[in-house]
N, C-alpha and C positions, 0 to 999 in steps of 0.2 A: 938221616934220622927222621922218624915219623913226627908229623906236626901233632897228631893227636896222643897227648900224653896219658889219656884215660881210656884208650881204646881197649885195654885189658879189662877194665870195669864192665863196658858193654858186653865183652865176650863171657865174663864170669855171670853176669845177670842172665844172659841167653841160656847159659848152661844150666843155672838154677831153675829156670822155667822149663827147660827140656826134662830135667830129672823130677820135676814136681816138687822142688823144694824152695821155690821163690814165695816169700811170704806176702800175702795180700792183706793190707791193714784196713780193717773195717771201721767205720765212724759210728759213734753213738750220738743219738739225738734226744737223750733222755737221762734221768737220774738213774743210778744203779738200783738193781732190784730183781725180783723174780722174773719180771718182764721188762724188756728193753725195746727201744726203737733203735734198729741197727740198720745203716744205710737206707733209712726211711721206711723199714718194715717192722712191724710189731712181731717180736719172737720171744720165746722162752729162753732164759738166760742160764747157760751151764758153763760159762767161760770165765766169770770173774772170781776173784779171791775174796769177795764180800761174804766171807762165811756166815756172819752173824746178822747181816742186813743193817750194819751200823753206818755204811757209807752215805745214807740218805736218813738217817734216824733223826727225828725232829729235836731231839735233846742235844744232839751234837751240832746241828745247824744253828740252833739257838745260842748255844754256847760260843759258837765261832762269831756271830753277830754281835753278841754283847761284849765279847773281848775286843773286836775291832772298834766298837764305839769308845772304848776306854784307852786302847793301846795303839790304835791304828792297824796297819796291814803288816809291814815288814819291820823286822828288828834293825835293819840298815847297818849291820856290822857283824863281824865274827864274834864268837862267844867271848873270847879272851880279851877284846878291846872295849866294845860297848854294846854288845849284842845279847848279853845274858839278861833277860827280863824275869820278873817275879814268876811269870808263868812257867818259864823253863825250869826253875828251881822247884816249883810245886809239882810239875809233872814227873820230874825224876825223883822227888820224895815219894810221890804216889806209886810210881811204877816199882821202886825198890820195896815198898811195903806189899804191893800186890804180888811180887814175885818171891817175897820172902827172903830178900838179899840184903846185905849190909848197905849197898849203895847202887846207884844207877847213873848213867850218862846217856844223853840223847844225841842223835846225829840227824842228818838231812834225810837219809834213808837207810834201809837195812844194807844195801849194798856199800854205802860209804862206812857203815859200821864196821863191816868186815875189812874194808880198805884201811880203815884207821887202826883197828885192833891188832891184827896179824903182825904188821911191820913194827908195831910199838913193842911187841913182846919177844919177837925174835928177829935175827938178821944174819949177815954173813958169818959163816962159821957154826950156825946153828942147824937144827933139823927139825922138819915138820912131817908128821905122819898123818896123811889125808886120805879120807875115804875115796875110792875111785870115782863114785857117783856125786861128790860134793858140788854144790852150786857153783855157777860162773864167778860169783863175788868172792867166795872162799879161794878159788883158783887164783883168781887176779891179786887178791890180798897176799896169798903165799909167794906168787911170783915178785910182787913188789918188795916183799921182805928181804929178798936176796939169800934166804936160808935155803938149804938143801930140801927139796921136796921128795918124799918117799911115799908113793901111793900104796895103800893096802886094799886087797880086794873088798868089795862092797859088803859091809856088815860083817866081815869074817875077822873075829877076834884072834884065831889061831894064827891067820896070816899076819896080823898086826903084831903078834908077838915074835914071829919069825923075822920080820922086818926090823923091829926093835933090836933084836939079838945081832943082826948083821951090821948095825951101825955102832962102830966103836970110837969114831972121832967126832966129837961134838962139843958145842958150848952149852947151850940151853936147848931143851926139847919141847915140842908141842904136839899133842894129838887133837885133830880138829874133825868134826863131822856135822853133818846136817842133823837135825832131830827128826823131822819128817821129811822124807825125799819127795820133792814136788812132782816128779814126773811118774813115780810109781806108787806114791801113797803109803809106803812101808815106813816103819819107825827104827830108828838106830837102837842097837842093843847097849843102851847107855850104861846099865849097871855093871855090864861085863867090861866095858871101856873104862869105866871108873876103877874097877879092880886092877886092871893092867897099869893104868896111870899111877895108881897108888903104890904098886909093887915096885915100880921103876922110878918113882919120884918125877913124873913128867906132868906138866900143865895140860889140863883137859878143858877143851872149848867146844861148845855146841851151838850151833846156829838153828834157833827154833822158830824160823820165819813162819812156817806152816803149822807149828804147834801153839803158838800164841793165840789164846782165845779159843783154842780147839781142844787140846790135851790138858789134863789135870783138873783140880777142882775149880769149876767155874772158869775154865780156860787159862789157868795160871801156867800152863806150859809143861814141858817134857821133864824138867827137874822135879816139879810137884808130881807129875804123874808116876814117876818111879821113886818118889820120896828120898830124892838125893841132895836135899837142901844142905849148903855148906860143904858139899863134896865135889860139885862140878865148878872149877874155877872161873870160867867165862861163859856167861850165857847171852848170846846175841839174838836179837829179836827185831821184828818190823812191826811199824804202826799202820802199814799200808794194806793189810790183809784183813784178818778178823777185826782188827780195831778200826777199820774203814776209813783211815785218813792217809797220812804219809809220815815218813821218819823212821829212824831206826833207834834201838836202845841196846846198850851192853849193861848187864847186871853182874855183880860179883862182889868181891871185898872192897873195902875203902881204898886200900892201897892200889889195887888195879885201876879202879875208877880215877883216883887222883893221878895216877901215871898217865892214863888216857887223856886227861885234861892238859898234861904237859907235853905229850908227844903224839896224840892222834891227829894226824895232819888234816883230815877234812874238818875236824873241830877247830883247828889253829887257822886254817886258811880258806874257809868256805863260810858264807853267812849262815846265821843261825836259822833253825825252823821258823816259819813265819807264825804271826800271832794267832790267825784263825785255827791253823793246823794244831798248834800246841793246845788251844782252848778245847778244840774238839777231842783231842786225845784224852785230856782230863776227864771230859764228861763221858768218853768211851769206858774209862776205869771206873766211874761212878756206876754205870749201868751193869758192868760185869760184877762189881762187888755187891751189888744190891740182890742179884738174882741169878740162878744158873739156867733160868728158862730158855734162853736163846741157845746156849751151848747144848742143853739137853735135846731141844728140837732139832738142831742141826745133826746130831748123831742119829736120832730116830729117822730123820728123812734120808740120810746116807745109807743106813741099813735097809730101809724099804726099797730104795732104788738099787742098791747092789743085788739084793735078793731077786728083784724082778729081772735084772739083766742076766744074772746067772741062771735063772729059770728059762729065759729065752735062749740060752746057749752061747752068749758072749763071753769072751775071755776077759776077765778084769784082772788079770795078774795077781800080784801079791799084796794089794792094798790092805792096810789096817786102819784107814782113816776116811774122812769124807771125800778124799781125791779118789775117783774112779777112773783108772785107765782101761779104755776099750781097745784092746790090742788087735791091730789090724795087719801089721807086717811091712809092707812096702808104703813109701810116702805117697805115690800117686794114688793108690786106693784110699788112704787116709784123707788126702785132700778132696777127692771125690765124694766120699762118705760125708765129710763136713759140708760140702757144697749142697748135696742132696738134703741134708738135715735141715740146712739154712732155708731151702726153698720149701720144705715142709713146716717150718715154723719153729725150729730149735737151733739156737746159736751155741754151738759146741765145736772149739778149734781143733784143727788137726796138728799134731806135734810130730815133727820129723827131724832127721839129721840136719845140723849138728847138736840139737838140743837132746836128742836120744840117739843111741847108736843106729846104724844102718840096719834095715831089717826089723826094727822094733817100733815102727811108726804107730801112732795111736789117735784116737780121739780122747782128749782128757777132760772128763766130766767133773765139774766143781759144784758140789752140792752146797745149799744154803739153808739157814733156818727160815728164810722167807718164802720157800717154795711151799705150796699147799699140797696135799695127797692128790688133789685133781691135777695139779701141775705135773706131778711125777707120773701119774697115770698116763697122762697125754704124751709126755716124753718117752716113756716106755713104748707106747703104741707106735710112735713115729720111728724110734730106734728099730722096733721089730720090722716095720714096713721097709725101712731102707736097707736094714740088714738082709732081709730076704731078696730084695731086689738086686742087691750087689752080690749075692751068693756068700755072705759071711756067715749066716745061720742058715739052718734047713728050714 
């Protein structure tokens, strides 16, 4: 027997490098913003989920500092024992009001929010209807539940109806979808999904990670965007993207939130969100409730950039949001494109398999309210130069 028990890992990593699928992780030397210091180089930032520029907003930073002076840094316990602080209760109250929901519960991340919620609602003998392009955290939450997972074709309500009709043996049922799909930037057909859920008496859950702070009135999310308040049973969100901090949230009826406090395993068995994070999130809600300026600027910037890229001849897929995929095909080309962009002063990461299907590698451009028109023009110029050099555009 071989002495090297991890030789297979070396082989797999070598294969990833050969196929252009090995992820090289870059290091930031500055706060988040339109411009970053990445691996010691000042570059235009189109890789962060910092949609509204709140990750370094002075009001959030100040709120975190003041809270630490009063409460310290860590809660030092899980929420159900000695980790629920006044700040946690206040954030949940504010988020429920912001979302127009009866109640809300917070988790350590959007990922753990999905891991908590799905297994608490369905289990062995139950069935989940899941969009084929749902985020990894939804997929993992479904697997943990031990319910039967039935994938329906992406955004295809007719296929969902067929899949529901084919399932005759079940206890409870759940339909789950992303709100905004993070790799393509398209929006789930939530009104049609609601009609199916209503007709069949099935729980409906949406993960609005990339819709929080982006869609809806002043960033209130996809349920607000489609005016489906009180109709979508479970709305999951993250506080790590547009909100600029970290954490997850689940909004819904009081009964569902109460149940998650009893059965959401990350809530029960992992320490609560830290003091500065919670305080900064409350400040983010303050900023969003006071003005739509940042959300409006985000959309204006996204439309400007998208229009410029399409005029240059780039394929930006089916995006309906500030996420702009620059479709390139094969992973090695996407990695080369990203590398050349970086050399020219633009930080925009390549995305390949397994995050997206083989043959659909891309540069994913994340627009932000912090970019100026001059920043966007500079980026378009660099994209054009690299695109011509690599034969992507004429």
